[in-house]
Residue frames as a rotation matrix with the C-alpha (Angstrom) as fourth column:
MET 1
0.262 0.924 -0.280 76.44
0.918 -0.328 -0.225 -142.84
-0.299 -0.198 -0.933 140.79
THR 2
-0.831 -0.443 0.335 76.23
0.521 -0.831 0.193 -139.33
0.193 0.335 0.922 139.11
ILE 3
0.226 0.819 -0.528 74.21
0.864 -0.419 -0.280 -136.42
-0.450 -0.393 -0.802 140.32
SER 4
-0.778 -0.514 0.362 74.04
0.623 -0.707 0.334 -133.23
0.084 0.485 0.870 138.22
LEU 5
0.359 0.766 -0.533 72.36
0.682 -0.605 -0.410 -129.87
-0.636 -0.216 -0.740 138.43
THR 6
-0.212 -0.416 0.884 72.50
0.913 -0.408 0.027 -127.14
0.349 0.813 0.467 135.73
ALA 7
-0.545 -0.317 0.776 72.51
0.337 -0.931 -0.143 -123.37
0.767 0.184 0.614 135.60
SER 8
-0.186 0.433 0.882 71.40
-0.470 -0.828 0.307 -120.91
0.863 -0.357 0.357 138.37
ALA 9
0.262 0.362 -0.894 71.55
0.559 0.699 0.447 -123.16
0.787 -0.617 -0.019 141.38
THR 10
0.262 -0.327 -0.908 73.65
0.877 -0.311 0.366 -120.70
-0.402 -0.892 0.206 143.45
ARG 11
0.282 -0.210 0.936 74.10
0.539 -0.773 -0.335 -116.97
0.794 0.599 -0.105 142.98
ALA 12
0.595 -0.102 -0.797 75.94
0.723 -0.366 0.586 -114.51
-0.351 -0.925 -0.144 145.12
GLY 13
0.228 -0.534 0.815 77.73
0.610 -0.574 -0.546 -111.16
0.759 0.621 0.195 144.80
ASP 14
0.121 -0.184 -0.976 79.39
0.912 -0.367 0.182 -108.44
-0.391 -0.912 0.124 146.81
GLY 15
0.787 0.150 -0.599 79.32
-0.005 -0.969 -0.248 -105.36
-0.617 0.198 -0.761 144.45
HIS 16
-0.021 -0.827 -0.563 82.72
-0.824 -0.305 0.478 -106.09
-0.567 0.473 -0.674 142.83
ILE 17
-0.903 -0.217 -0.371 82.12
-0.398 0.746 0.534 -109.70
0.161 0.630 -0.760 141.70
TYR 18
0.194 0.964 0.180 79.02
-0.941 0.235 -0.244 -111.80
-0.278 -0.122 0.953 141.02
CYS 19
-0.868 -0.492 0.072 79.30
-0.474 0.862 0.181 -115.59
-0.151 0.123 -0.981 141.20
GLU 20
0.312 0.946 -0.086 76.87
-0.917 0.276 -0.288 -118.07
-0.248 0.169 0.954 139.65
VAL 21
-0.384 -0.350 0.855 76.98
-0.191 0.936 0.297 -121.80
-0.903 -0.050 -0.426 139.57
GLN 22
-0.278 0.222 -0.935 76.80
-0.961 -0.074 0.268 -122.94
-0.010 0.972 0.234 135.92
LYS 23
0.477 0.368 -0.798 76.94
-0.430 0.890 0.153 -126.62
0.767 0.270 0.582 136.63
THR 24
-0.217 -0.583 0.783 77.78
-0.972 0.200 -0.121 -129.03
-0.086 -0.787 -0.611 139.47
GLN 25
0.523 0.278 -0.806 78.22
-0.396 0.916 0.059 -132.86
0.755 0.288 0.589 139.47
ALA 26
-0.121 -0.506 0.854 79.16
-0.958 0.286 0.033 -135.44
-0.261 -0.814 -0.519 142.06
ARG 27
0.672 0.331 -0.663 79.93
-0.470 0.882 -0.035 -139.10
0.573 0.335 0.748 141.50
SER 28
0.111 -0.582 0.806 81.55
-0.933 0.219 0.286 -141.85
-0.343 -0.783 -0.518 143.42
LYS 29
0.456 0.083 -0.886 82.79
-0.386 0.916 -0.113 -145.35
0.802 0.394 0.450 143.15
GLU 30
0.812 -0.099 0.575 83.51
-0.513 0.348 0.785 -147.83
-0.278 -0.932 0.231 145.97
ILE 31
0.018 -0.911 -0.412 87.12
-0.753 0.259 -0.606 -149.13
0.658 0.321 -0.681 146.17
HIS 32
0.941 0.320 -0.107 87.16
-0.191 0.768 0.612 -152.64
0.278 -0.555 0.784 147.62
ASN 33
-0.026 -0.958 0.284 90.06
-0.878 -0.114 -0.466 -153.34
0.479 -0.261 -0.838 149.93
PRO 34
0.432 0.183 -0.883 90.65
-0.034 0.982 0.186 -157.04
0.901 -0.050 0.431 150.84
ASP 35
-0.377 -0.724 -0.578 92.95
0.612 0.274 -0.742 -156.05
0.696 -0.633 0.339 153.73
GLY 36
-0.904 0.060 -0.423 90.73
0.302 -0.608 -0.734 -153.50
-0.301 -0.791 0.532 155.46
PRO 37
0.028 0.970 -0.242 87.61
0.388 -0.234 -0.891 -151.35
-0.921 -0.069 -0.383 155.11
ASN 38
-0.018 0.082 0.996 86.39
0.997 -0.077 0.024 -150.34
0.079 0.994 -0.081 151.74
ARG 39
-0.484 -0.195 -0.853 86.61
0.334 -0.942 0.026 -146.64
-0.809 -0.272 0.521 150.74
ILE 40
0.642 0.696 0.322 84.78
0.640 -0.255 -0.724 -144.27
-0.422 0.671 -0.609 148.45
LEU 41
-0.712 -0.702 0.018 86.64
0.595 -0.590 0.546 -142.29
-0.373 0.399 0.838 145.75
GLY 42
0.393 0.905 -0.164 84.43
0.709 -0.412 -0.572 -139.22
-0.585 0.108 -0.804 145.22
GLU 43
-0.695 -0.573 0.434 84.78
0.714 -0.486 0.503 -136.77
-0.077 0.660 0.747 142.34
PHE 44
0.268 0.726 -0.633 83.20
0.608 -0.637 -0.474 -133.30
-0.748 -0.258 -0.612 142.47
PHE 45
-0.616 -0.427 0.662 82.94
0.780 -0.449 0.436 -130.91
0.111 0.785 0.610 139.49
LEU 46
0.310 0.661 -0.683 81.87
0.658 -0.668 -0.347 -127.27
-0.686 -0.342 -0.642 139.65
ALA 47
-0.395 -0.304 0.867 81.63
0.834 -0.515 0.199 -124.80
0.386 0.801 0.457 136.84
LEU 48
0.164 0.340 -0.926 81.49
0.808 -0.585 -0.072 -121.37
-0.566 -0.736 -0.370 138.45
ASN 49
0.132 -0.114 0.985 80.94
0.753 -0.634 -0.174 -118.12
0.645 0.765 0.003 136.48
VAL 50
0.035 -0.173 -0.984 82.47
0.812 -0.570 0.129 -115.04
-0.583 -0.803 0.121 138.03
THR 51
0.386 0.201 0.900 81.58
0.757 -0.627 -0.184 -111.56
0.528 0.752 -0.394 136.55
ALA 52
-0.688 -0.609 -0.396 83.58
0.714 -0.664 -0.220 -108.35
-0.129 -0.434 0.892 137.23
LEU 53
0.267 0.964 0.015 80.87
0.961 -0.265 -0.081 -105.78
-0.074 0.036 -0.997 138.01
GLN 54
0.875 0.152 -0.460 82.60
0.223 -0.969 0.104 -102.39
-0.430 -0.194 -0.882 138.63
GLU 55
0.429 -0.820 -0.379 86.21
-0.896 -0.439 -0.065 -102.77
-0.113 0.367 -0.923 137.39
THR 56
0.165 -0.526 -0.834 88.87
-0.437 0.720 -0.540 -105.28
0.884 0.454 -0.110 136.47
VAL 57
0.678 0.008 0.735 89.31
-0.704 0.292 0.647 -108.00
-0.210 -0.956 0.204 139.07
TYR 58
-0.155 -0.811 -0.564 92.18
-0.729 0.479 -0.489 -110.46
0.667 0.336 -0.665 139.57
ILE 59
0.736 0.404 0.543 91.37
-0.658 0.615 0.434 -113.96
-0.159 -0.677 0.719 141.04
PRO 60
-0.408 -0.884 0.226 94.23
-0.832 0.462 0.307 -116.40
-0.376 -0.062 -0.924 141.78
ILE 61
0.382 0.439 -0.813 93.80
-0.725 0.688 0.031 -119.58
0.573 0.578 0.582 139.73
SER 62
-0.792 -0.542 -0.282 94.29
-0.168 0.638 -0.752 -121.74
0.587 -0.547 -0.596 142.77
ILE 63
0.454 0.891 -0.008 92.12
-0.283 0.153 0.947 -123.45
0.845 -0.428 0.321 145.32
ALA 64
-0.639 -0.726 0.253 92.95
-0.398 0.031 -0.917 -123.66
0.658 -0.687 -0.309 148.93
SER 65
0.093 0.660 -0.745 91.67
0.456 0.637 0.621 -125.67
0.885 -0.398 -0.242 151.86
GLY 66
0.944 0.329 0.015 92.23
0.170 -0.525 0.834 -122.85
0.282 -0.785 -0.552 154.34
LYS 67
0.448 -0.858 -0.251 96.06
0.772 0.230 0.592 -123.05
-0.450 -0.459 0.766 154.46
LYS 68
-0.720 -0.635 0.279 96.68
0.681 -0.572 0.456 -120.43
-0.130 0.519 0.845 151.79
PRO 69
-0.192 0.675 -0.713 94.99
0.285 -0.657 -0.698 -117.07
-0.939 -0.337 -0.066 151.53
THR 70
-0.748 -0.088 -0.658 94.74
-0.543 -0.490 0.682 -117.12
-0.382 0.867 0.319 147.70
GLY 71
-0.879 0.289 -0.379 92.04
-0.210 0.479 0.852 -118.18
0.428 0.829 -0.360 145.21
LEU 72
0.211 0.973 -0.093 88.92
-0.573 0.200 0.795 -120.18
0.792 -0.114 0.600 146.05
VAL 73
-0.779 -0.461 0.425 88.93
-0.600 0.351 -0.719 -121.40
0.182 -0.815 -0.550 149.56
TYR 74
0.125 0.864 -0.488 86.90
-0.603 0.457 0.654 -124.57
0.788 0.213 0.578 150.15
GLN 75
-0.607 -0.242 0.757 86.12
-0.756 0.471 -0.455 -127.27
-0.247 -0.848 -0.469 152.64
ILE 76
-0.687 0.387 -0.615 84.60
-0.008 0.842 0.539 -130.78
0.726 0.376 -0.576 152.67
GLU 77
-0.379 0.635 0.673 81.27
-0.914 -0.143 -0.380 -131.13
-0.145 -0.759 0.634 154.53
GLY 78
-0.211 0.356 -0.910 79.80
-0.371 0.833 0.411 -134.57
0.904 0.424 -0.044 155.31
THR 79
0.741 0.591 0.320 78.57
-0.583 0.330 0.742 -137.08
0.334 -0.736 0.589 157.76
ALA 80
0.805 -0.593 0.021 82.07
0.504 0.703 0.502 -138.58
-0.313 -0.394 0.864 157.99
GLU 81
0.254 -0.785 -0.565 85.68
-0.269 -0.618 0.739 -137.42
-0.929 -0.035 -0.368 157.58
GLY 82
0.901 0.022 0.433 86.80
0.403 0.324 -0.856 -137.06
-0.159 0.946 0.283 154.05
VAL 83
0.120 -0.927 -0.356 90.28
0.172 -0.334 0.927 -136.37
-0.978 -0.173 0.119 152.68
ILE 84
0.798 0.108 -0.593 91.10
-0.486 -0.468 -0.738 -134.43
-0.358 0.877 -0.320 149.52
SER 85
0.381 -0.703 0.600 93.36
0.586 0.686 0.432 -136.38
-0.715 0.187 0.674 147.15
THR 86
-0.671 -0.595 0.442 93.64
0.730 -0.427 0.533 -133.94
-0.129 0.681 0.721 144.20
THR 87
0.394 0.726 -0.563 92.29
0.385 -0.687 -0.616 -130.60
-0.835 0.026 -0.550 143.06
ASP 88
-0.619 -0.501 0.605 92.39
0.758 -0.178 0.628 -129.08
-0.207 0.847 0.490 139.56
ILE 89
0.313 0.698 -0.644 91.29
0.383 -0.714 -0.586 -125.59
-0.869 -0.063 -0.491 138.56
SER 90
-0.697 -0.469 0.543 91.22
0.705 -0.307 0.640 -123.85
-0.133 0.829 0.544 135.17
CYS 91
0.062 0.592 -0.803 89.68
0.222 -0.793 -0.567 -120.58
-0.973 -0.143 -0.181 133.94
ARG 92
-0.741 -0.216 0.636 88.51
0.669 -0.154 0.727 -119.33
-0.059 0.964 0.259 130.59
GLY 93
0.321 0.894 -0.313 86.19
0.663 -0.448 -0.599 -116.63
-0.676 -0.015 -0.737 129.12
GLU 94
0.422 -0.038 0.906 85.90
0.772 -0.509 -0.381 -113.94
0.476 0.860 -0.186 126.40
GLY 95
0.532 -0.237 0.813 88.37
-0.192 -0.969 -0.157 -111.19
0.825 -0.073 -0.561 127.31
VAL 96
0.918 -0.213 0.335 89.73
-0.302 0.174 0.937 -113.05
-0.258 -0.961 0.096 130.24
SER 97
0.418 -0.857 -0.302 93.48
-0.331 0.166 -0.929 -113.44
0.846 0.488 -0.214 130.35
GLN 98
0.834 -0.234 -0.500 96.01
0.537 0.553 0.637 -114.92
0.127 -0.800 0.587 132.68
VAL 99
0.498 -0.649 0.575 98.65
-0.467 -0.759 -0.454 -112.85
0.731 -0.042 -0.681 134.51
THR 100
0.463 -0.414 -0.783 101.53
0.725 0.685 0.067 -114.14
0.509 -0.599 0.618 136.57
LEU 101
0.509 -0.360 0.782 102.82
-0.562 -0.827 -0.015 -112.15
0.652 -0.431 -0.624 139.51
GLY 102
-0.181 -0.649 0.739 105.71
-0.959 0.284 0.014 -113.92
-0.219 -0.706 -0.673 141.31
THR 103
-0.990 -0.138 0.014 104.62
-0.133 0.971 0.199 -117.56
-0.041 0.195 -0.980 141.60
ILE 104
-0.366 0.926 0.088 100.88
0.249 0.189 -0.950 -116.87
-0.896 -0.326 -0.300 141.53
LEU 105
-0.905 0.178 0.387 98.80
0.379 -0.076 0.922 -117.18
0.194 0.981 0.001 138.36
TYR 106
-0.556 0.717 -0.420 95.80
-0.031 -0.523 -0.852 -114.82
-0.831 -0.460 0.313 138.26
ALA 107
-0.193 0.616 0.764 92.65
0.981 0.123 0.149 -114.74
-0.002 0.778 -0.628 136.10
LYS 108
-0.883 -0.061 -0.466 92.30
0.086 -0.996 -0.033 -111.15
-0.462 -0.069 0.884 134.92
ILE 109
-0.206 0.905 0.373 88.58
0.973 0.228 -0.017 -110.45
-0.100 0.359 -0.928 134.43
PRO 110
-0.921 -0.139 0.365 87.90
0.234 -0.945 0.230 -107.09
0.313 0.297 0.902 132.71
HIS 111
-0.686 0.712 -0.154 84.90
-0.348 -0.506 -0.789 -104.93
-0.640 -0.488 0.594 133.81
GLY 112
0.081 0.884 -0.459 81.67
-0.909 -0.123 -0.398 -106.43
-0.409 0.450 0.794 132.57
LYS 113
-0.112 -0.211 -0.971 83.18
-0.719 0.692 -0.067 -109.76
0.686 0.690 -0.229 131.52
THR 114
0.675 0.405 0.618 82.65
-0.714 0.572 0.405 -113.21
-0.189 -0.714 0.674 132.94
ALA 115
-0.467 -0.817 -0.340 85.21
-0.808 0.550 -0.212 -115.95
0.360 0.175 -0.916 133.59
THR 116
0.768 0.608 -0.200 84.22
-0.497 0.764 0.412 -119.61
0.403 -0.217 0.889 134.01
PHE 117
-0.321 -0.821 0.473 86.24
-0.947 0.274 -0.166 -121.44
0.007 -0.501 -0.865 136.56
ARG 118
0.535 0.485 -0.692 86.19
-0.478 0.849 0.225 -125.22
0.696 0.210 0.686 136.20
ILE 119
-0.221 -0.548 0.807 86.98
-0.971 0.047 -0.233 -126.94
0.090 -0.835 -0.543 139.47
LEU 120
0.497 0.299 -0.815 87.48
-0.277 0.944 0.177 -130.65
0.823 0.138 0.552 139.88
VAL 121
-0.163 -0.416 0.895 88.07
-0.984 0.003 -0.178 -132.08
0.072 -0.909 -0.410 143.40
GLU 122
0.157 0.094 -0.983 88.78
-0.132 0.989 0.073 -135.77
0.979 0.118 0.168 144.17
MET 123
-0.166 -0.172 0.971 88.42
-0.965 -0.172 -0.196 -137.08
0.201 -0.970 -0.138 147.71
ASN 124
-0.554 -0.043 -0.831 88.52
0.058 0.994 -0.090 -140.28
0.830 -0.098 -0.549 149.70
GLY 125
-0.285 0.593 0.753 85.72
-0.928 -0.367 -0.063 -141.05
0.239 -0.717 0.655 152.08
LYS 126
-0.902 -0.010 0.433 83.83
-0.211 0.883 -0.420 -143.88
-0.378 -0.470 -0.798 153.79
PRO 127
-0.770 0.634 -0.078 80.97
0.211 0.367 0.906 -145.91
0.603 0.681 -0.416 152.18
GLY 128
-0.053 0.899 -0.434 77.39
0.914 0.219 0.341 -145.00
0.402 -0.378 -0.834 153.21
LYS 129
-0.154 0.007 -0.988 78.19
0.654 -0.749 -0.107 -141.37
-0.741 -0.662 0.111 154.18
GLU 130
0.748 0.488 0.449 77.37
0.663 -0.585 -0.468 -138.08
0.035 0.648 -0.761 152.51
TYR 131
-0.266 -0.859 -0.438 79.91
0.689 -0.487 0.537 -135.46
-0.674 -0.159 0.721 151.28
LYS 132
0.764 0.321 0.560 79.99
0.636 -0.520 -0.569 -132.17
0.109 0.791 -0.602 149.47
ILE 133
-0.426 -0.905 0.010 82.51
0.904 -0.426 -0.031 -129.47
0.032 -0.004 0.999 148.61
VAL 134
0.728 0.635 -0.258 81.71
0.670 -0.739 0.070 -125.92
-0.146 -0.224 -0.964 149.78
ILE 135
-0.360 -0.776 0.518 83.58
0.704 -0.590 -0.395 -122.89
0.612 0.223 0.759 148.54
ASN 136
0.457 0.477 -0.751 83.31
0.881 -0.360 0.307 -120.53
-0.124 -0.802 -0.585 151.53
ARG 137
0.411 -0.275 -0.869 85.48
0.059 -0.944 0.326 -117.63
-0.910 -0.185 -0.372 150.25
VAL 138
0.604 -0.316 0.731 86.59
0.765 -0.027 -0.644 -116.08
0.223 0.948 0.226 147.01
ASN 139
0.215 -0.618 -0.757 89.79
0.395 -0.654 0.646 -113.97
-0.893 -0.437 0.104 147.46
TYR 140
0.482 -0.024 0.876 90.41
0.862 -0.165 -0.479 -111.36
0.156 0.986 -0.059 144.74
LYS 141
-0.380 -0.568 -0.730 92.33
0.569 -0.766 0.300 -108.16
-0.730 -0.301 0.614 144.07
LEU 142
0.841 0.537 -0.057 91.20
0.342 -0.611 -0.714 -104.94
-0.418 0.581 -0.698 142.27
ASP 143
0.631 -0.735 -0.248 94.97
-0.772 -0.565 -0.290 -103.98
0.073 0.375 -0.924 141.84
ILE 144
0.846 -0.263 -0.464 97.24
0.168 0.957 -0.236 -106.93
0.506 0.121 0.854 141.03
SER 145
-0.225 -0.973 0.054 100.21
0.225 -0.105 -0.969 -105.22
0.948 -0.206 0.243 142.69
GLY 146
0.211 0.348 0.913 98.26
-0.778 -0.506 0.373 -104.54
0.592 -0.789 0.164 145.90
ALA 147
-0.734 -0.662 0.153 99.29
-0.591 0.511 -0.624 -106.47
0.334 -0.548 -0.767 148.99
ARG 148
-0.727 0.504 0.467 95.90
-0.280 0.403 -0.871 -107.43
-0.627 -0.764 -0.152 150.29
TYR 149
-0.874 0.481 0.065 93.10
0.352 0.536 0.767 -109.55
0.334 0.693 -0.639 148.99
LYS 150
-0.389 0.857 0.337 89.44
-0.913 -0.407 -0.017 -108.56
0.122 -0.315 0.941 149.17
LYS 151
-0.990 0.080 0.116 87.46
0.048 0.965 -0.256 -111.42
-0.132 -0.248 -0.960 150.66
PHE 152
-0.269 0.954 -0.128 84.02
-0.877 -0.188 0.442 -112.36
0.398 0.231 0.888 149.48
ASP 153
-0.875 0.039 0.483 82.51
-0.290 0.756 -0.586 -114.79
-0.389 -0.653 -0.650 151.98
THR 154
-0.088 0.829 -0.552 79.88
-0.971 0.052 0.233 -117.05
0.222 0.557 0.801 150.47
THR 155
-0.296 0.008 0.955 78.59
-0.355 0.927 -0.118 -120.57
-0.886 -0.374 -0.272 150.52
ILE 156
0.262 0.243 -0.934 78.78
-0.960 0.170 -0.224 -122.13
0.104 0.955 0.277 147.00
GLY 157
-0.166 -0.213 0.963 78.38
-0.505 0.857 0.102 -125.93
-0.847 -0.469 -0.250 147.22
THR 158
-0.793 -0.063 -0.606 78.40
-0.548 0.506 0.666 -128.86
0.265 0.860 -0.436 144.96
GLU 159
0.334 0.879 -0.341 75.76
-0.588 0.477 0.653 -131.52
0.737 -0.018 0.676 144.89
ILE 160
0.215 -0.178 0.960 75.76
-0.886 0.378 0.269 -133.95
-0.411 -0.909 -0.077 147.81
LEU 161
-0.314 -0.380 -0.870 77.54
-0.659 0.747 -0.089 -137.15
0.684 0.545 -0.485 147.16
ARG 162
0.378 0.553 0.743 75.69
-0.897 0.417 0.146 -140.13
-0.229 -0.722 0.654 148.71
């Protein structure tokens, strides 16, 4: 099953960055297990546009489930427990470059430019339940050498996987 939604489903900003969902998809397939209960392999895709409003911003090109304070922080919401199996994130855009500081890769988004983050999350769940991925925080820096992240708390979600 595939569910998709196009541009402008979710928009949010904090004065420094403006986020807009470009596209979201969710699909699943049931994995039959002859030795136990079946499971669902769910795949979520989110294309998220992030615009730098006042000055250059640096966003880590990573995604975290709350254990690391960098990048895009997300969680699984649903009617049963789900477990993340893999996550992949990439970023591109006109004028957008990548900068490495230590072991962290950042997307450098110049003032007035927009970066598109492509986020793919795979998870395991139970048949007959509903799931979605929600990005609840975007951590970013205005100065790449600064020690602290600015935190933009939001609720940017994918489609519900049924």
